[in-house]
C-alpha positions in Angstrom: 167.3 -22.8 -150.4 166.8 -20.2 -147.8 163.4 -18.9 -146.9 161.6 -16.8 -144.2 158.5 -17.9 -142.4 156.7 -15.5 -140.2 153.3 -15.2 -138.5 150.9 -12.9 -136.7 152.3 -9.5 -137.5 148.8 -8.0 -137.0 149.4 -4.9 -139.2 152.8 -4.2 -137.8 154.3 -3.0 -141.0 157.4 -1.7 -139.2 158.6 -5.1 -138.2 157.6 -6.6 -141.5 159.7 -4.1 -143.4 162.6 -4.5 -141.1 162.5 -8.3 -141.5 162.6 -7.8 -145.3 165.3 -5.1 -145.1 167.5 -7.2 -142.8 167.3 -10.2 -145.2 167.6 -8.7 -148.7 169.1 -11.9 -150.3 166.2 -14.1 -149.2 163.4 -13.9 -151.8 161.0 -16.5 -150.6 158.9 -15.2 -147.8 155.9 -17.1 -146.4 153.2 -15.7 -144.0 151.4 -18.1 -141.7 148.5 -15.7 -141.4 147.0 -13.0 -139.2 148.8 -10.3 -141.0 145.7 -8.2 -141.3 147.0 -6.8 -144.5 145.4 -7.3 -147.9 146.7 -9.8 -150.4 147.8 -7.1 -152.9 150.0 -5.4 -150.3 151.6 -8.7 -149.2 152.2 -10.1 -152.8 153.7 -6.7 -153.9 156.3 -7.4 -151.3 156.9 -10.9 -152.6 155.0 -12.5 -149.7 152.7 -15.4 -150.0 151.3 -17.9 -147.6 148.2 -19.0 -145.8 145.3 -17.2 -144.1 144.8 -17.0 -140.4 141.7 -16.6 -138.2 141.3 -12.9 -138.7 138.6 -11.8 -141.3 141.0 -9.2 -142.7 143.3 -11.8 -144.0 144.0 -12.1 -147.8 142.5 -14.7 -150.0 145.4 -17.1 -149.4 144.6 -20.7 -148.9 144.1 -22.3 -145.4 147.0 -24.5 -146.0 150.0 -24.7 -148.3 152.2 -27.8 -149.2 155.5 -27.2 -150.9 158.2 -29.7 -151.8 161.9 -28.8 -152.3 165.3 -29.9 -151.2 164.0 -33.3 -150.3 161.5 -32.0 -147.9 157.7 -31.8 -147.9 156.6 -28.7 -146.0 153.1 -28.0 -144.6 152.2 -24.4 -143.7 149.1 -23.6 -141.7 148.1 -20.9 -139.3 147.2 -23.4 -136.7 143.8 -22.2 -135.4 141.9 -25.0 -137.0 144.2 -27.6 -135.3 143.9 -26.4 -131.6 147.6 -25.7 -131.5 147.3 -23.6 -128.3 146.6 -26.8 -126.4 148.1 -29.7 -128.3 149.9 -30.6 -131.6 148.1 -33.9 -131.9 145.5 -32.7 -134.5 148.3 -30.9 -136.5 150.3 -34.1 -136.3 147.4 -36.1 -137.8 147.1 -33.5 -140.6 150.9 -33.7 -141.3 150.7 -37.5 -141.5 147.8 -37.4 -143.9 149.8 -35.2 -146.3 153.1 -36.9 -145.7 154.8 -33.8 -144.4 158.3 -33.8 -143.0 158.2 -30.3 -141.6 155.2 -28.3 -140.4 155.1 -24.6 -139.9 152.4 -23.1 -137.8 151.6 -19.9 -136.0 148.6 -18.6 -134.0 150.2 -19.1 -130.5 152.4 -16.0 -130.7 155.2 -18.0 -129.0 158.1 -19.5 -130.9 158.8 -23.2 -130.7 160.6 -26.0 -132.4 159.4 -29.5 -131.6 160.5 -32.9 -133.0 158.2 -35.9 -132.9 160.1 -38.8 -134.5 160.6 -37.9 -138.1 158.3 -34.9 -138.0 159.5 -31.4 -137.2 157.1 -28.7 -136.0 158.3 -25.0 -136.2 156.4 -22.0 -134.9 158.3 -18.8 -135.7 156.5 -16.9 -133.0 154.8 -13.5 -133.7 156.4 -10.8 -135.8 154.1 -8.1 -134.6 152.5 -9.1 -131.3 154.5 -11.7 -129.3 153.2 -12.9 -125.9 154.8 -12.6 -122.6 158.6 -12.5 -122.5 158.8 -13.3 -126.2 160.3 -10.8 -128.6 159.1 -10.2 -132.2 160.4 -13.2 -134.2 160.4 -15.1 -137.4 162.2 -18.1 -138.8 165.0 -18.2 -141.4 165.1 -21.7 -142.8 168.0 -23.2 -144.8 167.0 -26.4 -146.5 169.4 -28.2 -148.8 170.2 -31.8 -149.6 167.7 -33.1 -147.1 169.2 -31.1 -144.3 167.5 -28.3 -142.3 
């Protein structure tokens, strides 16, 4: 199964539409929050996910756990887990829900980190990346227990 994960587009509809247009065959799209778009607008584009730390966010949950292709995925924005400084709180959360892969945003910087059997993926920021980072998102291909 292929799916897209993005975060922090901060009302940048241009990059969001480009991401969707560039990947027409991928039907599962997950937002990690801080879209600053309303829920109806996101769901009309087939997007679901979690809320971020902005008050404009949709009524999505604070976290989402999905299981498919032999993996247990945890999706969060990251602001409640101090991810700008450490992944230790997020690691504790992942362990408590038996997650194999954790997607988080909030930092506006892309990163992939492995910690033993746990994989952390931050797709970066779709709309407002920091520093030298370019707008980014993750395309994930999960099948038969292989990422």
